[in-house]
C-alpha positions as a Markdown table, in Angstrom:
| # | Residue | x | y | z |
|---|---|---|---|---|
| 1 | Met | 0.0 | 0.0 | 0.0 |
| 2 | Thr | 1.3 | 3.5 | -0.9 |
| 3 | Gln | 1.1 | 6.1 | 1.8 |
| 4 | Ile | 0.2 | 9.6 | 0.5 |
| 5 | Ser | 0.6 | 12.9 | 2.3 |
| 6 | His | 1.0 | 16.6 | 1.4 |
| 7 | Gln | 2.0 | 19.8 | 3.0 |
| 8 | Arg | 2.6 | 23.5 | 2.2 |
| 9 | Trp | 6.1 | 23.9 | 0.7 |
| 10 | Gly | 6.4 | 27.5 | -0.3 |
| 11 | Glu | 4.6 | 30.9 | -0.6 |
| 12 | Gly | 4.8 | 34.1 | -2.6 |
| 13 | Tyr | 5.2 | 32.8 | -6.1 |
| 14 | Gly | 2.5 | 35.2 | -7.3 |
| 15 | Gln | 0.1 | 32.5 | -8.5 |
| 16 | Gly | -0.5 | 31.0 | -5.0 |
| 17 | Ser | 1.1 | 28.6 | -2.7 |
| 18 | Val | 3.1 | 25.5 | -3.7 |
| 19 | Asp | 2.4 | 22.2 | -2.1 |
| 20 | Leu | 4.7 | 19.1 | -1.7 |
| 21 | Trp | 3.1 | 15.7 | -2.1 |
| 22 | Val | 4.8 | 12.6 | -0.8 |
| 23 | Leu | 4.2 | 9.1 | -2.2 |
| 24 | Gln | 5.8 | 6.3 | -0.2 |
| 25 | Ser | 5.9 | 2.6 | -0.7 |
| 26 | Ser | 8.1 | 0.0 | 0.9 |
| 27 | Gln | 10.7 | 0.5 | -1.8 |
| 28 | Leu | 10.5 | 4.1 | -3.0 |
| 29 | Arg | 9.7 | 7.6 | -1.7 |
| 30 | Val | 8.7 | 10.1 | -4.3 |
| 31 | Glu | 8.2 | 13.9 | -3.8 |
| 32 | Val | 6.1 | 15.9 | -6.2 |
| 33 | Leu | 5.6 | 19.7 | -6.3 |
| 34 | Thr | 2.5 | 21.4 | -7.5 |
| 35 | Leu | 4.8 | 23.9 | -9.3 |
| 36 | Gly | 5.4 | 22.4 | -12.7 |
| 37 | Ala | 4.1 | 19.0 | -11.6 |
| 38 | Ile | 7.8 | 18.6 | -10.7 |
| 39 | Ile | 9.3 | 15.3 | -9.4 |
| 40 | Arg | 11.5 | 16.8 | -6.7 |
| 41 | Ser | 12.9 | 13.6 | -5.3 |
| 42 | Val | 13.0 | 9.8 | -5.8 |
| 43 | Gln | 14.6 | 7.9 | -3.0 |
| 44 | Ser | 15.6 | 4.3 | -3.7 |
| 45 | Arg | 17.4 | 1.6 | -1.8 |
| 46 | Gly | 20.7 | 0.3 | -3.0 |
| 47 | Lys | 22.2 | -3.2 | -2.5 |
| 48 | Asp | 23.8 | -1.9 | 0.7 |
| 49 | Gly | 20.3 | -1.2 | 2.1 |
| 50 | Gln | 20.8 | 2.6 | 2.1 |
| 51 | Met | 18.3 | 5.0 | 0.6 |
| 52 | Glu | 19.6 | 7.6 | -1.8 |
| 53 | Asp | 17.9 | 10.4 | -3.6 |
| 54 | Ile | 18.5 | 9.7 | -7.3 |
| 55 | Val | 16.9 | 12.8 | -8.9 |
| 56 | Leu | 18.5 | 16.2 | -9.2 |
| 57 | Gly | 16.7 | 19.2 | -7.7 |
| 58 | Tyr | 16.8 | 22.1 | -5.4 |
| 59 | Asp | 16.3 | 22.7 | -1.7 |
| 60 | Asp | 13.9 | 25.7 | -2.0 |
| 61 | Leu | 11.1 | 27.1 | -4.0 |
| 62 | Glu | 13.0 | 30.2 | -5.2 |
| 63 | Ala | 15.5 | 28.0 | -7.0 |
| 64 | Tyr | 12.8 | 26.1 | -8.9 |
| 65 | Val | 11.1 | 29.4 | -9.9 |
| 66 | Ser | 14.3 | 30.6 | -11.5 |
| 67 | Asp | 15.4 | 27.2 | -12.9 |
| 68 | Lys | 16.2 | 27.2 | -16.6 |
| 69 | Arg | 17.2 | 23.5 | -16.9 |
| 70 | Tyr | 13.7 | 21.9 | -16.2 |
| 71 | Leu | 14.9 | 19.8 | -13.3 |
| 72 | Gly | 12.2 | 17.2 | -12.6 |
| 73 | Ala | 9.5 | 19.3 | -14.5 |
| 74 | Thr | 6.6 | 18.4 | -16.6 |
| 75 | Val | 7.2 | 20.2 | -19.8 |
| 76 | Gly | 4.8 | 21.4 | -22.5 |
| 77 | Arg | 2.7 | 22.4 | -24.4 |
| 78 | Val | 5.4 | 20.8 | -26.7 |
| 79 | Ala | 8.4 | 19.1 | -25.2 |
| 80 | Asn | 11.7 | 19.4 | -27.1 |
| 81 | Arg | 12.4 | 21.7 | -30.0 |
| 82 | Ile | 10.3 | 23.4 | -32.7 |
| 83 | Ala | 12.4 | 24.8 | -35.5 |
| 84 | Gln | 12.4 | 28.6 | -35.6 |
| 85 | Gly | 9.5 | 28.5 | -33.2 |
| 86 | His | 7.2 | 28.3 | -36.2 |
| 87 | Phe | 4.6 | 25.9 | -37.5 |
| 88 | Val | 1.4 | 25.7 | -39.6 |
| 89 | Val | -1.8 | 24.0 | -38.4 |
| 90 | Glu | -4.9 | 23.8 | -40.6 |
| 91 | Gly | -3.4 | 26.4 | -42.9 |
| 92 | Lys | -2.7 | 29.0 | -40.2 |
| 93 | Asp | 0.8 | 30.2 | -39.3 |
| 94 | Tyr | 1.8 | 30.2 | -35.6 |
| 95 | Gln | 4.9 | 31.9 | -34.3 |
| 96 | Leu | 6.2 | 31.1 | -30.8 |
| 97 | Asp | 8.8 | 32.9 | -28.7 |
| 98 | Val | 12.2 | 31.4 | -29.3 |
| 99 | Asn | 14.1 | 30.4 | -26.1 |
| 100 | Asn | 16.8 | 28.0 | -27.3 |
| 101 | Gly | 19.0 | 29.7 | -30.0 |
| 102 | Pro | 16.7 | 30.1 | -33.0 |
| 103 | Asn | 14.2 | 27.5 | -31.8 |
| 104 | Ala | 11.4 | 27.1 | -29.3 |
| 105 | Leu | 12.1 | 24.6 | -26.5 |
| 106 | His | 9.9 | 22.8 | -24.0 |
| 107 | Gly | 6.8 | 25.0 | -24.4 |
| 108 | Gly | 8.3 | 28.5 | -24.4 |
| 109 | Leu | 9.4 | 31.1 | -22.0 |
| 110 | His | 6.6 | 30.3 | -19.5 |
| 111 | Gly | 5.7 | 26.7 | -20.2 |
| 112 | Phe | 3.9 | 24.1 | -18.1 |
| 113 | Asn | 7.0 | 23.8 | -15.8 |
| 114 | Lys | 6.3 | 27.3 | -14.5 |
| 115 | Ala | 2.5 | 26.8 | -13.8 |
| 116 | Ile | 0.9 | 26.0 | -10.5 |
| 117 | Trp | -1.1 | 22.8 | -10.9 |
| 118 | Phe | -4.1 | 21.8 | -8.9 |
| 119 | Ala | -3.5 | 18.5 | -7.0 |
| 120 | Thr | -6.0 | 15.8 | -5.8 |
| 121 | Ala | -5.2 | 12.5 | -4.2 |
| 122 | Leu | -5.7 | 9.2 | -6.1 |
| 123 | Glu | -5.4 | 5.7 | -4.9 |
| 124 | Asn | -1.7 | 5.1 | -4.7 |
| 125 | Gly | -0.9 | 8.6 | -6.1 |
| 126 | Val | -1.7 | 12.1 | -7.0 |
| 127 | Gln | -3.3 | 13.8 | -10.0 |
| 128 | Leu | -2.2 | 17.3 | -11.1 |
| 129 | Gln | -4.3 | 19.5 | -13.4 |
| 130 | Met | -3.9 | 22.8 | -15.1 |
| 131 | Thr | -5.5 | 24.9 | -17.9 |
| 132 | Ser | -3.4 | 26.4 | -20.7 |
| 133 | Pro | -5.5 | 29.3 | -22.2 |
| 134 | Asp | -6.0 | 29.8 | -26.0 |
| 135 | Gly | -2.9 | 31.6 | -27.3 |
| 136 | Asp | -0.7 | 30.6 | -24.4 |
| 137 | Gln | 2.9 | 31.0 | -25.5 |
| 138 | Gly | 1.5 | 31.4 | -29.0 |
| 139 | Tyr | -0.2 | 28.0 | -29.2 |
| 140 | Pro | -3.8 | 27.7 | -30.4 |
| 141 | Gly | -6.7 | 26.4 | -28.3 |
| 142 | Glu | -7.5 | 26.2 | -24.6 |
| 143 | Val | -6.0 | 22.9 | -23.3 |
| 144 | Gln | -7.0 | 21.0 | -20.2 |
| 145 | Val | -4.0 | 19.0 | -19.0 |
| 146 | Ser | -3.5 | 16.4 | -16.3 |
| 147 | Val | -0.7 | 14.2 | -15.2 |
| 148 | Ser | -1.2 | 11.4 | -12.7 |
| 149 | Tyr | 1.7 | 9.9 | -10.7 |
| 150 | Lys | 1.0 | 6.5 | -9.2 |
| 151 | Leu | 3.5 | 4.6 | -7.0 |
| 152 | Glu | 3.0 | 0.8 | -6.6 |
| 153 | Gly | 6.0 | -1.0 | -5.0 |
| 154 | Asp | 9.0 | -0.1 | -7.1 |
| 155 | Ser | 7.0 | 1.2 | -10.1 |
| 156 | Leu | 6.3 | 4.9 | -10.6 |
| 157 | Thr | 3.8 | 5.6 | -13.5 |
| 158 | Ala | 3.1 | 9.0 | -15.1 |
| 159 | Glu | -0.1 | 9.2 | -17.2 |
| 160 | Tyr | -0.7 | 12.3 | -19.3 |
| 161 | Gln | -4.0 | 13.5 | -20.7 |
| 162 | Ala | -4.8 | 16.7 | -22.7 |
| 163 | Arg | -8.0 | 18.0 | -24.3 |
| 164 | Ser | -7.9 | 21.1 | -26.6 |
| 165 | Thr | -10.6 | 23.4 | -28.0 |
| 166 | Lys | -8.6 | 23.7 | -31.2 |
| 167 | Thr | -6.2 | 21.6 | -33.2 |
| 168 | Thr | -2.8 | 22.1 | -31.6 |
| 169 | Pro | 0.5 | 20.2 | -31.2 |
| 170 | Ile | 0.8 | 18.5 | -27.8 |
| 171 | Asn | 3.9 | 16.6 | -26.6 |
| 172 | Leu | 4.2 | 16.1 | -22.8 |
| 173 | Thr | 7.1 | 14.5 | -20.9 |
| 174 | Asn | 8.9 | 14.6 | -17.6 |
| 175 | His | 12.4 | 16.1 | -17.5 |
| 176 | Ser | 13.9 | 14.4 | -14.4 |
| 177 | Tyr | 17.7 | 14.1 | -14.3 |
| 178 | Phe | 18.8 | 10.8 | -12.7 |
| 179 | Asn | 22.1 | 9.6 | -11.2 |
| 180 | Leu | 21.6 | 6.1 | -9.7 |
| 181 | Ala | 24.6 | 6.6 | -7.4 |
| 182 | Gly | 22.8 | 9.5 | -5.8 |
| 183 | Gln | 22.0 | 13.0 | -6.9 |
| 184 | Gly | 25.3 | 14.4 | -5.5 |
| 185 | Ala | 27.5 | 12.0 | -7.4 |
| 186 | Ala | 30.0 | 13.5 | -9.8 |
| 187 | Asp | 29.1 | 11.8 | -13.1 |
| 188 | Ile | 27.3 | 8.9 | -14.8 |
| 189 | Tyr | 30.3 | 7.4 | -16.5 |
| 190 | Asp | 30.0 | 4.2 | -14.5 |
| 191 | His | 26.3 | 3.7 | -15.5 |
| 192 | Glu | 25.3 | 1.1 | -18.2 |
| 193 | Val | 22.5 | 2.1 | -20.6 |
| 194 | Ser | 20.5 | 0.2 | -23.2 |
| 195 | Ile | 17.7 | 1.6 | -25.4 |
| 196 | Cys | 15.4 | -0.5 | -27.5 |
| 197 | Ala | 15.7 | 1.5 | -30.7 |
| 198 | Gln | 16.7 | 0.4 | -34.2 |
| 199 | Ser | 17.1 | 4.0 | -35.4 |
| 200 | Tyr | 17.6 | 7.6 | -34.1 |
| 201 | Leu | 17.3 | 11.1 | -35.5 |
| 202 | Pro | 20.5 | 13.0 | -36.5 |
| 203 | Val | 20.3 | 16.7 | -35.8 |
| 204 | Asp | 21.7 | 19.9 | -37.2 |
| 205 | Asp | 23.9 | 22.3 | -35.2 |
| 206 | Thr | 20.8 | 23.8 | -33.4 |
| 207 | Ser | 19.7 | 20.3 | -32.4 |
| 208 | Ile | 16.8 | 20.2 | -34.9 |
| 209 | Pro | 16.3 | 16.8 | -36.6 |
| 210 | Thr | 17.5 | 16.8 | -40.2 |
| 211 | Gly | 14.5 | 14.7 | -41.3 |
| 212 | Glu | 16.6 | 11.6 | -41.7 |
| 213 | Ile | 15.7 | 8.5 | -39.8 |
| 214 | Arg | 19.0 | 6.7 | -39.4 |
| 215 | Gly | 19.7 | 3.1 | -38.4 |
| 216 | Val | 21.8 | 2.8 | -35.2 |
| 217 | Glu | 23.8 | -0.2 | -36.6 |
| 218 | Gly | 27.5 | 0.5 | -36.7 |
| 219 | Thr | 27.2 | 3.9 | -34.9 |
| 220 | Pro | 27.8 | 5.2 | -31.4 |
| 221 | Phe | 24.0 | 5.4 | -31.1 |
| 222 | Asp | 23.6 | 1.6 | -31.1 |
| 223 | Leu | 22.5 | 1.1 | -27.5 |
| 224 | Arg | 20.5 | -2.1 | -28.1 |
| 225 | Lys | 22.9 | -3.9 | -25.8 |
| 226 | Pro | 24.1 | -2.5 | -22.5 |
| 227 | Val | 27.1 | -0.1 | -22.9 |
| 228 | Leu | 29.1 | 1.8 | -20.3 |
| 229 | Ile | 28.2 | 5.5 | -20.7 |
| 230 | Gly | 31.6 | 7.0 | -20.0 |
| 231 | Pro | 33.5 | 5.4 | -22.9 |
| 232 | Arg | 30.6 | 5.7 | -25.3 |
| 233 | Leu | 30.3 | 9.5 | -24.7 |
| 234 | Arg | 33.8 | 9.8 | -26.1 |
| 235 | Glu | 32.5 | 8.4 | -29.4 |
| 236 | Val | 29.5 | 10.6 | -29.7 |
| 237 | Pro | 29.9 | 13.9 | -31.8 |
| 238 | Gly | 29.5 | 17.1 | -29.8 |
| 239 | Leu | 29.0 | 17.3 | -26.0 |
| 240 | Gly | 27.2 | 14.1 | -25.5 |
| 241 | Phe | 23.8 | 12.4 | -26.1 |
| 242 | Asp | 20.9 | 14.7 | -26.8 |
| 243 | His | 19.0 | 12.7 | -29.4 |
| 244 | Asn | 15.7 | 11.1 | -30.1 |
| 245 | Phe | 15.7 | 7.3 | -30.2 |
| 246 | Cys | 12.9 | 5.9 | -32.3 |
| 247 | Leu | 11.0 | 3.3 | -30.4 |
| 248 | Ser | 8.4 | 2.8 | -33.2 |
| 249 | Ser | 7.9 | 3.8 | -36.8 |
| 250 | Pro | 5.5 | 6.5 | -38.0 |
| 251 | Gly | 2.0 | 4.9 | -38.4 |
| 252 | Glu | 2.6 | 2.2 | -35.8 |
| 253 | Ala | 0.1 | 1.8 | -33.0 |
| 254 | Trp | 1.0 | 3.7 | -29.8 |
| 255 | Thr | 1.2 | 0.7 | -27.5 |
| 256 | Glu | 3.2 | 0.5 | -24.3 |
| 257 | Arg | 6.6 | -1.0 | -24.9 |
| 258 | His | 9.9 | -1.4 | -23.1 |
| 259 | Ala | 12.1 | 1.6 | -24.0 |
| 260 | Ala | 15.3 | 1.7 | -21.9 |
| 261 | Arg | 17.3 | 0.3 | -19.0 |
| 262 | Val | 20.0 | 2.0 | -17.0 |
| 263 | Cys | 22.0 | 0.1 | -14.4 |
| 264 | His | 24.5 | 1.3 | -11.8 |
| 265 | Pro | 26.5 | -1.8 | -10.9 |
| 266 | Ala | 28.2 | -0.3 | -7.8 |
| 267 | Ser | 24.9 | 0.5 | -6.0 |
| 268 | Gly | 22.8 | -2.2 | -7.6 |
| 269 | Arg | 20.2 | 0.3 | -8.7 |
| 270 | Val | 18.4 | -0.2 | -12.0 |
| 271 | Leu | 16.0 | 2.1 | -13.8 |
| 272 | Glu | 13.7 | 0.6 | -16.4 |
| 273 | Val | 11.5 | 2.7 | -18.6 |
| 274 | Ser | 8.4 | 1.7 | -20.6 |
| 275 | Thr | 6.2 | 4.1 | -22.6 |
| 276 | Ser | 3.5 | 4.3 | -25.2 |
| 277 | Gln | 5.3 | 7.2 | -26.9 |
| 278 | Pro | 7.1 | 6.7 | -30.2 |
| 279 | Gly | 10.4 | 8.2 | -29.0 |
| 280 | Val | 12.7 | 8.8 | -26.0 |
| 281 | Gln | 15.2 | 11.7 | -25.8 |
| 282 | Phe | 18.4 | 10.4 | -24.2 |
| 283 | Tyr | 20.2 | 13.4 | -22.7 |
| 284 | Thr | 23.4 | 13.3 | -20.7 |
| 285 | Ala | 23.2 | 16.7 | -19.0 |
| 286 | Asn | 25.6 | 18.3 | -21.6 |
| 287 | Phe | 24.7 | 21.9 | -20.6 |
| 288 | Leu | 25.0 | 21.6 | -16.9 |
| 289 | Asp | 28.2 | 23.5 | -16.1 |
| 290 | Gly | 28.4 | 23.9 | -12.3 |
| 291 | Ser | 26.6 | 27.3 | -12.4 |
| 292 | Ile | 23.6 | 26.0 | -10.5 |
| 293 | Thr | 23.6 | 24.7 | -6.9 |
| 294 | Gly | 21.3 | 21.8 | -6.2 |
| 295 | Lys | 20.2 | 19.8 | -3.2 |
| 296 | Gly | 22.6 | 19.8 | -0.3 |
| 297 | Gly | 24.8 | 22.4 | -2.0 |
| 298 | Thr | 25.8 | 20.1 | -4.9 |
| 299 | Arg | 27.2 | 21.8 | -8.0 |
| 300 | Tyr | 25.7 | 20.1 | -11.0 |
| 301 | Met | 28.3 | 19.5 | -13.6 |
| 302 | Gln | 28.3 | 18.3 | -17.2 |
| 303 | His | 27.5 | 14.6 | -17.4 |
| 304 | Cys | 26.4 | 14.4 | -13.8 |
| 305 | Ser | 23.1 | 12.8 | -14.7 |
| 306 | Phe | 20.9 | 11.6 | -17.5 |
| 307 | Cys | 17.4 | 12.1 | -18.7 |
| 308 | Leu | 15.1 | 9.6 | -20.6 |
| 309 | Glu | 12.3 | 11.9 | -21.9 |
| 310 | Thr | 9.6 | 9.7 | -23.4 |
| 311 | Gln | 7.8 | 11.8 | -26.0 |
| 312 | Asn | 6.9 | 12.3 | -29.7 |
| 313 | Trp | 9.7 | 13.0 | -32.0 |
| 314 | Pro | 11.3 | 16.6 | -31.9 |
| 315 | Asp | 9.9 | 19.2 | -34.4 |
| 316 | Ala | 7.3 | 16.6 | -35.5 |
| 317 | Val | 4.8 | 19.5 | -36.3 |
| 318 | Asn | 7.2 | 20.6 | -39.1 |
| 319 | Gln | 8.3 | 17.1 | -40.3 |
| 320 | Pro | 5.8 | 15.3 | -42.5 |
| 321 | Arg | 7.6 | 11.9 | -42.1 |
| 322 | Phe | 7.4 | 12.1 | -38.3 |
| 323 | Pro | 4.5 | 10.9 | -36.1 |
| 324 | Cys | 1.8 | 13.6 | -36.0 |
| 325 | Pro | 1.7 | 15.6 | -32.7 |
| 326 | Cys | -1.7 | 17.2 | -33.3 |
């Protein structure tokens, strides 16, 4: 049985108070904030019997309000990048604010990660809801959004729902950064990763997919069998992994499938990810540079963590060959 509790966590954000919800089973303890539907903490037991917090985050509300790296956040209306912040839906042009070089990233300047969500208890979990008004960040239609977190034993499930009054792109994900050794560990070089993908999406120098769907065979992106992250990072062009791995092909049914597995042999902790989404963005914290201070005074450095963002393919609203996000 999962124990559920909540308490006031912060005040003075301008939109109202922020609450902290705690979900606790015999194996995991998960903390969720009503700001951004953020997963603030996941505590997991290692083979030594000790509990460690394996998710990056902050000690106070002010840091989450000013955060620009989406630590633990639910991101939307559209996760990942939209080229030039521009798209056409039903013959109408839409221009978004750009916040990542020339592109729009993770919903815009004030995405779902900065909203206060309304929380209600569920059996074994919590549901968070918000309304994104018509025109929010440049997107069409009013959207009613919810994410439900449920904890059962050692399994944490996130279920997303969205309903819009107009045709609009939607792509929701969670942006938790993990280090299975503990959130204060220096790097993830001793983690082993595998991703069940036959192909991935090459990107241009602004991280927008080129349109090619490339097979992983014979490339550093072949993660179908477990590989040690440290040595593999030295083979990947650029700063590290920040790529969409294709879990299914366009037109395939969106059914739940195993996506990825990460193991930390020293602690014995294992993270397994399943999703109904057609892609997973594997990101190795390339742009963390020690400039932000996290929980317990930890300075988060490059490659200190990884994200497995289950989602539709990046820039799908502009790429006819990609799964439709509308």
